N, C-alpha and C positions, 0 to 999 in steps of 0.2 A: 363916543365913535366908536364900534369898534367892525373888530375887520368882518362879525359878520353882515354887517349894515351893510360896508363897502361889496360885500361878495352881493347880495343885493342890489343892492344898487347897478352895478356894474353887471347882473344878468337883466333887470328892466330893463333899464334905460341903457343899456350895449343893444339891446333889441332893435329898440325903438331906429335908435341913429343908423343899423345897419342898415333896413328896411328903408331908411329916410335915403339915404347914400345908394342905394340901390337904384332907386326911385330915379333920385339925380343922373346917375349914370344910363338907365333906360332913355329917358326921358331925352337926351343926350343923343345920342345913338339914334333915337328915331324922331328926332326935332327935322323937319319937312330942309331943312337950308344946310344941314352939314350933307345932304346926300349928293350933291357935285364932289366934295372933299371922300367921300368914303367911297365914290362909284373908279376915281382919279387913282385913288391908292389900293385901289382892290387891281383897278387895268395896268397901275405900273408893274407888276409881277411880273406880267405876260409881255411888256413890252419889252423889258432889260434881256429875257429872254430870245426875244425876236430877233435881237442886236446882234444874236453873237453870231 
């Protein structure tokens, strides 16, 4: 096991790992059950400004 082996391994599997994590993040953001939570978070900024 040389340094070149680990470089090749990290370049190939690291790319697939990042693509997989990106897919999970996108799926979480677009999941229909999370819509209400994200809408509430987006509106809470304006709600705080209206109270002042």
